[in-house]
N, CA, C and O atoms as CSV, one atom per row, in Angstrom:
chain,resi,resn,atom,element,x,y,z
A,1,UNK,N,N,-7.305,-29.869,28.015
A,1,UNK,CA,C,-8.541,-30.621,27.930
A,1,UNK,C,C,-8.441,-31.853,28.831
A,1,UNK,O,O,-7.443,-32.574,28.818
A,2,UNK,N,N,-9.472,-32.069,29.593
A,2,UNK,CA,C,-9.540,-33.232,30.478
A,2,UNK,C,C,-10.087,-34.422,29.686
A,2,UNK,O,O,-11.177,-34.356,29.118
A,3,UNK,N,N,-9.320,-35.498,29.660
A,3,UNK,CA,C,-9.751,-36.700,28.946
A,3,UNK,C,C,-10.430,-37.656,29.913
A,3,UNK,O,O,-9.915,-37.926,30.998
A,4,UNK,N,N,-11.585,-38.163,29.514
A,4,UNK,CA,C,-12.333,-39.091,30.357
A,4,UNK,C,C,-11.679,-40.462,30.384
A,4,UNK,O,O,-10.983,-40.865,29.452
A,5,UNK,N,N,-11.929,-41.168,31.490
A,5,UNK,CA,C,-11.557,-42.570,31.554
A,5,UNK,C,C,-12.687,-43.362,30.913
A,5,UNK,O,O,-13.844,-42.941,30.930
A,6,UNK,N,N,-12.343,-44.501,30.353
A,6,UNK,CA,C,-13.307,-45.258,29.558
A,6,UNK,C,C,-14.545,-45.659,30.345
A,6,UNK,O,O,-15.625,-45.770,29.765
A,7,UNK,N,N,-14.418,-45.877,31.639
A,7,UNK,CA,C,-15.542,-46.367,32.444
A,7,UNK,C,C,-16.348,-45.237,33.089
A,7,UNK,O,O,-17.307,-45.511,33.811
A,8,UNK,N,N,-15.993,-44.003,32.852
A,8,UNK,CA,C,-16.722,-42.867,33.418
A,8,UNK,C,C,-17.947,-42.572,32.560
A,8,UNK,O,O,-17.920,-41.719,31.673
A,9,UNK,N,N,-19.014,-43.299,32.848
A,9,UNK,CA,C,-20.252,-43.167,32.082
A,9,UNK,C,C,-21.405,-43.627,32.948
A,9,UNK,O,O,-21.211,-44.452,33.841
A,10,UNK,N,N,-22.602,-43.115,32.707
A,10,UNK,CA,C,-23.766,-43.593,33.470
A,10,UNK,C,C,-24.063,-45.048,33.099
A,10,UNK,O,O,-23.781,-45.480,31.981
A,11,UNK,N,N,-24.625,-45.788,34.033
A,11,UNK,CA,C,-24.954,-47.197,33.779
A,11,UNK,C,C,-25.988,-47.336,32.663
A,11,UNK,O,O,-25.861,-48.193,31.788
A,12,UNK,N,N,-26.999,-46.494,32.703
A,12,UNK,CA,C,-28.026,-46.528,31.657
A,12,UNK,C,C,-28.580,-45.115,31.471
A,12,UNK,O,O,-28.268,-44.204,32.238
A,13,UNK,N,N,-29.398,-44.955,30.450
A,13,UNK,CA,C,-29.964,-43.642,30.160
A,13,UNK,C,C,-31.318,-43.811,29.483
A,13,UNK,O,O,-31.561,-44.796,28.785
A,14,UNK,N,N,-32.185,-42.846,29.698
A,14,UNK,CA,C,-33.476,-42.843,29.010
A,14,UNK,C,C,-33.407,-42.007,27.729
A,14,UNK,O,O,-34.346,-42.003,26.933
A,15,UNK,N,N,-32.289,-41.301,27.536
A,15,UNK,CA,C,-32.116,-40.487,26.329
A,15,UNK,C,C,-31.772,-41.368,25.134
A,15,UNK,O,O,-31.216,-42.455,25.289
A,16,UNK,N,N,-32.107,-40.890,23.950
A,16,UNK,CA,C,-31.676,-41.569,22.739
A,16,UNK,C,C,-30.153,-41.516,22.683
A,16,UNK,O,O,-29.537,-40.578,23.189
A,17,UNK,N,N,-29.558,-42.519,22.069
A,17,UNK,CA,C,-28.096,-42.592,21.995
A,17,UNK,C,C,-27.503,-41.306,21.426
A,17,UNK,O,O,-26.523,-40.788,21.962
A,18,UNK,N,N,-28.082,-40.790,20.355
A,18,UNK,CA,C,-27.521,-39.590,19.713
A,18,UNK,C,C,-27.608,-38.351,20.593
A,18,UNK,O,O,-26.894,-37.376,20.357
A,19,UNK,N,N,-28.478,-38.375,21.610
A,19,UNK,CA,C,-28.647,-37.228,22.499
A,19,UNK,C,C,-27.808,-37.320,23.776
A,19,UNK,O,O,-27.743,-36.361,24.544
A,20,UNK,N,N,-27.170,-38.466,24.003
A,20,UNK,CA,C,-26.373,-38.645,25.213
A,20,UNK,C,C,-25.034,-37.924,25.070
A,20,UNK,O,O,-24.394,-37.994,24.020
A,21,UNK,N,N,-24.613,-37.230,26.131
A,21,UNK,CA,C,-23.292,-36.592,26.118
A,21,UNK,C,C,-22.205,-37.657,26.143
A,21,UNK,O,O,-21.179,-37.533,25.474
A,22,UNK,N,N,-22.444,-38.699,26.919
A,22,UNK,CA,C,-21.541,-39.845,27.029
A,22,UNK,C,C,-22.403,-41.090,26.876
A,22,UNK,O,O,-23.425,-41.222,27.549
A,23,UNK,N,N,-22.007,-41.992,26.009
A,23,UNK,CA,C,-22.772,-43.218,25.804
A,23,UNK,C,C,-22.884,-43.986,27.115
A,23,UNK,O,O,-21.887,-44.208,27.803
A,24,UNK,N,N,-24.101,-44.389,27.453
A,24,UNK,CA,C,-24.312,-45.099,28.715
A,24,UNK,C,C,-23.695,-46.498,28.667
A,24,UNK,O,O,-23.438,-47.045,27.594
A,25,UNK,N,N,-23.464,-47.065,29.862
A,25,UNK,CA,C,-22.792,-48.353,29.986
A,25,UNK,C,C,-23.481,-49.486,29.252
A,25,UNK,O,O,-22.817,-50.318,28.633
A,26,UNK,N,N,-24.801,-49.531,29.311
A,26,UNK,CA,C,-25.560,-50.597,28.654
A,26,UNK,C,C,-25.310,-50.583,27.145
A,26,UNK,O,O,-25.008,-51.624,26.560
A,27,UNK,N,N,-25.430,-49.432,26.522
A,27,UNK,CA,C,-25.221,-49.329,25.078
A,27,UNK,C,C,-23.745,-49.420,24.700
A,27,UNK,O,O,-23.412,-49.889,23.612
A,28,UNK,N,N,-22.867,-48.978,25.586
A,28,UNK,CA,C,-21.426,-49.118,25.375
A,28,UNK,C,C,-21.076,-50.595,25.200
A,28,UNK,O,O,-20.404,-50.969,24.239
A,29,UNK,N,N,-21.536,-51.434,26.137
A,29,UNK,CA,C,-21.242,-52.870,26.073
A,29,UNK,C,C,-21.926,-53.531,24.881
A,29,UNK,O,O,-21.355,-54.421,24.250
A,30,UNK,N,N,-23.136,-53.102,24.577
A,30,UNK,CA,C,-23.868,-53.659,23.439
A,30,UNK,C,C,-23.118,-53.395,22.134
A,30,UNK,O,O,-22.996,-54.286,21.293
A,31,UNK,N,N,-22.621,-52.182,21.970
A,31,UNK,CA,C,-21.879,-51.848,20.760
A,31,UNK,C,C,-20.540,-52.587,20.709
A,31,UNK,O,O,-20.130,-53.054,19.647
A,32,UNK,N,N,-19.864,-52.694,21.848
A,32,UNK,CA,C,-18.612,-53.457,21.898
A,32,UNK,C,C,-18.864,-54.906,21.490
A,32,UNK,O,O,-18.053,-55.505,20.784
A,33,UNK,N,N,-19.986,-55.468,21.934
A,33,UNK,CA,C,-20.334,-56.845,21.571
A,33,UNK,C,C,-20.530,-57.007,20.064
A,33,UNK,O,O,-20.252,-58.077,19.522
A,34,UNK,N,N,-21.003,-55.965,19.378
A,34,UNK,CA,C,-21.141,-56.026,17.917
A,34,UNK,C,C,-19.768,-56.185,17.256
A,34,UNK,O,O,-19.613,-56.971,16.322
A,35,UNK,N,N,-18.779,-55.440,17.740
A,35,UNK,CA,C,-17.429,-55.557,17.193
A,35,UNK,C,C,-16.853,-56.939,17.476
A,35,UNK,O,O,-16.201,-57.530,16.615
A,36,UNK,N,N,-17.091,-57.455,18.675
A,36,UNK,CA,C,-16.601,-58.784,19.040
A,36,UNK,C,C,-17.277,-59.854,18.185
A,36,UNK,O,O,-16.618,-60.791,17.736
A,37,UNK,N,N,-18.571,-59.724,17.959
A,37,UNK,CA,C,-19.295,-60.681,17.104
A,37,UNK,C,C,-18.744,-60.667,15.680
A,37,UNK,O,O,-18.598,-61.715,15.051
A,38,UNK,N,N,-18.442,-59.476,15.183
A,38,UNK,CA,C,-17.852,-59.368,13.849
A,38,UNK,C,C,-16.503,-60.087,13.808
A,38,UNK,O,O,-16.211,-60.821,12.864
A,39,UNK,N,N,-15.692,-59.870,14.831
A,39,UNK,CA,C,-14.390,-60.539,14.897
A,39,UNK,C,C,-14.563,-62.051,14.976
A,39,UNK,O,O,-13.826,-62.793,14.328
A,40,UNK,N,N,-15.524,-62.510,15.758
A,40,UNK,CA,C,-15.766,-63.948,15.871
A,40,UNK,C,C,-16.203,-64.546,14.534
A,40,UNK,O,O,-15.842,-65.680,14.220
A,41,UNK,N,N,-16.965,-63.808,13.756
A,41,UNK,CA,C,-17.359,-64.271,12.425
A,41,UNK,C,C,-16.138,-64.365,11.517
A,41,UNK,O,O,-15.969,-65.349,10.796
A,42,UNK,N,N,-15.299,-63.354,11.553
A,42,UNK,CA,C,-14.083,-63.348,10.734
A,42,UNK,C,C,-13.104,-64.435,11.171
A,42,UNK,O,O,-12.279,-64.889,10.378
A,43,UNK,N,N,-13.197,-64.851,12.435
A,43,UNK,CA,C,-12.295,-65.863,12.980
A,43,UNK,C,C,-12.490,-67.228,12.315
A,43,UNK,O,O,-11.674,-68.130,12.503
A,44,UNK,N,N,-13.550,-67.379,11.552
A,44,UNK,CA,C,-13.760,-68.631,10.820
A,44,UNK,C,C,-12.736,-68.782,9.701
A,44,UNK,O,O,-12.428,-69.899,9.285
A,45,UNK,N,N,-12.207,-67.660,9.212
A,45,UNK,CA,C,-11.243,-67.708,8.106
A,45,UNK,C,C,-9.917,-67.012,8.417
A,45,UNK,O,O,-8.954,-67.154,7.663
A,46,UNK,N,N,-9.860,-66.271,9.504
A,46,UNK,CA,C,-8.639,-65.538,9.865
A,46,UNK,C,C,-8.241,-65.928,11.284
A,46,UNK,O,O,-9.092,-66.020,12.169
A,47,UNK,N,N,-6.953,-66.156,11.499
A,47,UNK,CA,C,-6.466,-66.569,12.821
A,47,UNK,C,C,-6.726,-65.495,13.876
A,47,UNK,O,O,-6.674,-64.297,13.596
A,48,UNK,N,N,-7.005,-65.953,15.091
A,48,UNK,CA,C,-7.256,-65.043,16.220
A,48,UNK,C,C,-6.097,-64.084,16.438
A,48,UNK,O,O,-6.307,-62.907,16.730
A,49,UNK,N,N,-4.884,-64.581,16.298
A,49,UNK,CA,C,-3.717,-63.721,16.524
A,49,UNK,C,C,-3.659,-62.594,15.494
A,49,UNK,O,O,-3.276,-61.472,15.826
A,50,UNK,N,N,-4.034,-62.883,14.250
A,50,UNK,CA,C,-4.086,-61.830,13.230
A,50,UNK,C,C,-5.235,-60.865,13.504
A,50,UNK,O,O,-5.066,-59.650,13.396
A,51,UNK,N,N,-6.398,-61.398,13.856
A,51,UNK,CA,C,-7.548,-60.541,14.168
A,51,UNK,C,C,-7.252,-59.608,15.330
A,51,UNK,O,O,-7.673,-58.451,15.334
A,52,UNK,N,N,-6.531,-60.115,16.306
A,52,UNK,CA,C,-6.171,-59.296,17.466
A,52,UNK,C,C,-5.413,-58.045,17.020
A,52,UNK,O,O,-5.728,-56.934,17.448
A,53,UNK,N,N,-4.415,-58.234,16.160
A,53,UNK,CA,C,-3.645,-57.080,15.687
A,53,UNK,C,C,-4.453,-56.195,14.739
A,53,UNK,O,O,-4.267,-54.978,14.718
A,54,UNK,N,N,-5.340,-56.792,13.963
A,54,UNK,CA,C,-6.202,-56.002,13.080
A,54,UNK,C,C,-7.089,-55.076,13.908
A,54,UNK,O,O,-7.236,-53.896,13.592
A,55,UNK,N,N,-7.679,-55.624,14.974
A,55,UNK,CA,C,-8.550,-54.807,15.826
A,55,UNK,C,C,-7.752,-53.729,16.555
A,55,UNK,O,O,-8.225,-52.602,16.706
A,56,UNK,N,N,-6.548,-54.067,17.008
A,56,UNK,CA,C,-5.700,-53.064,17.661
A,56,UNK,C,C,-5.325,-51.954,16.682
A,56,UNK,O,O,-5.353,-50.773,17.029
A,57,UNK,N,N,-4.973,-52.345,15.450
A,57,UNK,CA,C,-4.613,-51.360,14.436
A,57,UNK,C,C,-5.792,-50.431,14.145
A,57,UNK,O,O,-5.634,-49.211,14.083
A,58,UNK,N,N,-6.965,-51.019,13.968
A,58,UNK,CA,C,-8.160,-50.216,13.685
A,58,UNK,C,C,-8.473,-49.280,14.847
A,58,UNK,O,O,-8.813,-48.116,14.636
A,59,UNK,N,N,-8.359,-49.788,16.076
A,59,UNK,CA,C,-8.621,-48.954,17.255
A,59,UNK,C,C,-7.606,-47.816,17.343
A,59,UNK,O,O,-7.965,-46.683,17.663
A,60,UNK,N,N,-6.341,-48.120,17.058
A,60,UNK,CA,C,-5.309,-47.082,17.103
A,60,UNK,C,C,-5.554,-46.026,16.026
A,60,UNK,O,O,-5.412,-44.829,16.274
A,61,UNK,N,N,-5.917,-46.475,14.848
A,61,UNK,CA,C,-6.172,-45.544,13.740
A,61,UNK,C,C,-7.357,-44.626,14.062
A,61,UNK,O,O,-7.295,-43.415,13.849
A,62,UNK,N,N,-8.427,-45.220,14.574
A,62,UNK,CA,C,-9.608,-44.423,14.899
A,62,UNK,C,C,-9.321,-43.493,16.083
A,62,UNK,O,O,-9.765,-42.345,16.094
A,63,UNK,N,N,-8.582,-43.986,17.071
A,63,UNK,CA,C,-8.218,-43.155,18.227
A,63,UNK,C,C,-7.356,-41.976,17.806
A,63,UNK,O,O,-7.508,-40.872,18.329
A,64,UNK,N,N,-6.448,-42.208,16.858
A,64,UNK,CA,C,-5.622,-41.111,16.352
A,64,UNK,C,C,-6.499,-40.065,15.664
A,64,UNK,O,O,-6.295,-38.864,15.841
A,65,UNK,N,N,-7.461,-40.520,14.890
A,65,UNK,CA,C,-8.400,-39.595,14.236
A,65,UNK,C,C,-9.154,-38.768,15.280
A,65,UNK,O,O,-9.260,-37.549,15.148
A,66,UNK,N,N,-9.677,-39.428,16.314
A,66,UNK,CA,C,-10.435,-38.716,17.352
A,66,UNK,C,C,-9.541,-37.712,18.069
A,66,UNK,O,O,-9.929,-36.560,18.260
A,67,UNK,N,N,-8.345,-38.146,18.466
A,67,UNK,CA,C,-7.437,-37.255,19.178
A,67,UNK,C,C,-7.018,-36.051,18.354
A,67,UNK,O,O,-6.976,-34.927,18.852
A,68,UNK,N,N,-6.712,-36.297,17.094
A,68,UNK,CA,C,-6.193,-35.241,16.229
A,68,UNK,C,C,-7.288,-34.346,15.646
A,68,UNK,O,O,-7.139,-33.124,15.623
A,69,UNK,N,N,-8.379,-34.941,15.176
A,69,UNK,CA,C,-9.386,-34.189,14.426
A,69,UNK,C,C,-10.662,-33.851,15.185
A,69,UNK,O,O,-11.318,-32.856,14.875
A,70,UNK,N,N,-11.020,-34.656,16.163
A,70,UNK,CA,C,-12.250,-34.401,16.916
A,70,UNK,C,C,-11.937,-33.617,18.186
A,70,UNK,O,O,-12.508,-32.554,18.425
A,71,UNK,N,N,-11.026,-34.150,18.997
A,71,UNK,CA,C,-10.648,-33.468,20.242
A,71,UNK,C,C,-9.627,-32.363,20.004
A,71,UNK,O,O,-9.456,-31.473,20.837
A,72,UNK,N,N,-8.952,-32.429,18.861
A,72,UNK,CA,C,-7.910,-31.464,18.505
A,72,UNK,C,C,-6.907,-31.287,19.641
A,72,UNK,O,O,-6.572,-30.170,20.037
A,73,UNK,N,N,-6.437,-32.429,20.154
A,73,UNK,CA,C,-5.486,-32.400,21.258
A,73,UNK,C,C,-4.163,-31.789,20.806
A,73,UNK,O,O,-3.647,-32.118,19.738
A,74,UNK,N,N,-3.627,-30.902,21.629
A,74,UNK,CA,C,-2.364,-30.236,21.304
A,74,UNK,C,C,-1.161,-31.126,21.599
A,74,UNK,O,O,-0.180,-31.136,20.855
A,75,UNK,N,N,-1.253,-31.864,22.687
A,75,UNK,CA,C,-0.125,-32.693,23.100
A,75,UNK,C,C,-0.418,-34.148,22.755
A,75,UNK,O,O,-1.125,-34.841,23.487
A,76,UNK,N,N,0.127,-34.597,21.643
A,76,UNK,CA,C,-0.138,-35.960,21.186
A,76,UNK,C,C,0.380,-36.997,22.169
A,76,UNK,O,O,-0.256,-38.032,22.367
A,77,UNK,N,N,1.518,-36.737,22.785
A,77,UNK,CA,C,2.075,-37.718,23.726
A,77,UNK,C,C,1.198,-37.892,24.956
A,77,UNK,O,O,1.064,-39.007,25.461
A,78,UNK,N,N,0.598,-36.815,25.446
A,78,UNK,CA,C,-0.340,-36.941,26.572
A,78,UNK,C,C,-1.546,-37.778,26.168
A,78,UNK,O,O,-2.042,-38.582,26.958
A,79,UNK,N,N,-2.009,-37.593,24.959
A,79,UNK,CA,C,-3.149,-38.359,24.462
A,79,UNK,C,C,-2.781,-39.839,24.318
A,79,UNK,O,O,-3.553,-40.716,24.704
A,80,UNK,N,N,-1.607,-40.105,23.764
A,80,UNK,CA,C,-1.134,-41.491,23.628
A,80,UNK,C,C,-1.022,-42.146,24.999
A,80,UNK,O,O,-1.424,-43.296,25.173
A,81,UNK,N,N,-0.482,-41.427,25.962
A,81,UNK,CA,C,-0.347,-41.963,27.323
A,81,UNK,C,C,-1.717,-42.267,27.913
A,81,UNK,O,O,-1.920,-43.331,28.499
A,82,UNK,N,N,-2.649,-41.349,27.763
A,82,UNK,CA,C,-3.995,-41.551,28.299
A,82,UNK,C,C,-4.663,-42.769,27.659
A,82,UNK,O,O,-5.218,-43.613,28.362
A,83,UNK,N,N,-4.611,-42.862,26.344
A,83,UNK,CA,C,-5.248,-43.986,25.658
A,83,UNK,C,C,-4.567,-45.304,26.017
A,83,UNK,O,O,-5.237,-46.329,26.147
A,84,UNK,N,N,-3.259,-45.289,26.176
A,84,UNK,CA,C,-2.534,-46.499,26.595
A,84,UNK,C,C,-2.976,-46.942,27.979
A,84,UNK,O,O,-3.162,-48.135,28.222
A,85,UNK,N,N,-3.143,-45.993,28.884
A,85,UNK,CA,C,-3.614,-46.310,30.238
A,85,UNK,C,C,-5.017,-46.903,30.205
A,85,UNK,O,O,-5.329,-47.812,30.974
A,86,UNK,N,N,-5.866,-46.386,29.312
A,86,UNK,CA,C,-7.225,-46.923,29.198
A,86,UNK,C,C,-7.190,-48.366,28.705
A,86,UNK,O,O,-7.922,-49.216,29.212
A,87,UNK,N,N,-6.338,-48.642,27.717
A,87,UNK,CA,C,-6.219,-50.004,27.194
A,87,UNK,C,C,-5.705,-50.952,28.271
A,87,UNK,O,O,-6.224,-52.057,28.431
A,88,UNK,N,N,-4.689,-50.523,29.005
A,88,UNK,CA,C,-4.135,-51.361,30.074
A,88,UNK,C,C,-5.205,-51.676,31.105
A,88,UNK,O,O,-5.312,-52.815,31.559
A,89,UNK,N,N,-5.989,-50.689,31.475
A,89,UNK,CA,C,-7.064,-50.910,32.444
A,89,UNK,C,C,-8.085,-51.912,31.903
A,89,UNK,O,O,-8.520,-52.808,32.626
A,90,UNK,N,N,-8.463,-51.760,30.640
A,90,UNK,CA,C,-9.445,-52.667,30.037
A,90,UNK,C,C,-8.919,-54.094,29.955
A,90,UNK,O,O,-9.629,-55.034,30.314
A,91,UNK,N,N,-7.696,-54.266,29.492
A,91,UNK,CA,C,-7.179,-55.625,29.311
A,91,UNK,C,C,-6.970,-56.311,30.658
A,91,UNK,O,O,-7.196,-57.516,30.779
A,92,UNK,N,N,-6.546,-55.568,31.661
A,92,UNK,CA,C,-6.414,-56.162,32.998
A,92,UNK,C,C,-7.768,-56.615,33.533
A,92,UNK,O,O,-7.885,-57.688,34.125
A,93,UNK,N,N,-8.781,-55.793,33.319
A,93,UNK,CA,C,-10.131,-56.157,33.767
A,93,UNK,C,C,-10.593,-57.449,33.091
A,93,UNK,O,O,-11.151,-58.330,33.744
A,94,UNK,N,N,-10.360,-57.556,31.792
A,94,UNK,CA,C,-10.792,-58.754,31.061
A,94,UNK,C,C,-9.968,-59.984,31.431
A,94,UNK,O,O,-10.520,-61.078,31.541
A,95,UNK,N,N,-8.665,-59.829,31.624
A,95,UNK,CA,C,-7.833,-60.973,32.016
A,95,UNK,C,C,-8.216,-61.509,33.390
A,95,UNK,O,O,-8.040,-62.695,33.667
A,96,UNK,N,N,-8.734,-60.646,34.242
A,96,UNK,CA,C,-9.161,-61.065,35.582
A,96,UNK,C,C,-10.559,-61.684,35.582
A,96,UNK,O,O,-10.996,-62.218,36.601
A,97,UNK,N,N,-11.255,-61.619,34.463
A,97,UNK,CA,C,-12.628,-62.129,34.366
A,97,UNK,C,C,-12.623,-63.654,34.272
A,97,UNK,O,O,-12.144,-64.203,33.279
A,98,UNK,N,N,-13.147,-64.350,35.286
A,98,UNK,CA,C,-13.149,-65.814,35.254
A,98,UNK,C,C,-14.086,-66.385,34.185
A,98,UNK,O,O,-13.980,-67.563,33.843
A,99,UNK,N,N,-14.988,-65.579,33.660
A,99,UNK,CA,C,-15.928,-66.051,32.637
A,99,UNK,C,C,-15.415,-65.881,31.210
A,99,UNK,O,O,-16.092,-66.273,30.259
A,100,UNK,N,N,-14.236,-65.305,31.055
A,100,UNK,CA,C,-13.702,-65.071,29.714
A,100,UNK,C,C,-13.134,-66.350,29.136
A,100,UNK,O,O,-12.638,-66.352,28.010
């Protein structure tokens, strides 16, 4: 099975979200912002360093579910490598962002 890279998506779409084969970039960022807003709200009572690991843990748990139960990937190590590469690409992009 060919695994997509996180940024391989159309910029926008006229289709309803549930009808899209791949979530478009506009809605992808909008949904990511919801998770970030939730984390920022929780940051009023929980340290950023703890929230960071909580979000990583949740992402890893959900990614494991998708890899194992949705994609039914046979080679778990290939899936782990792919997801790790996606995370590295994302974090490098954000660290290079002068507006962050």
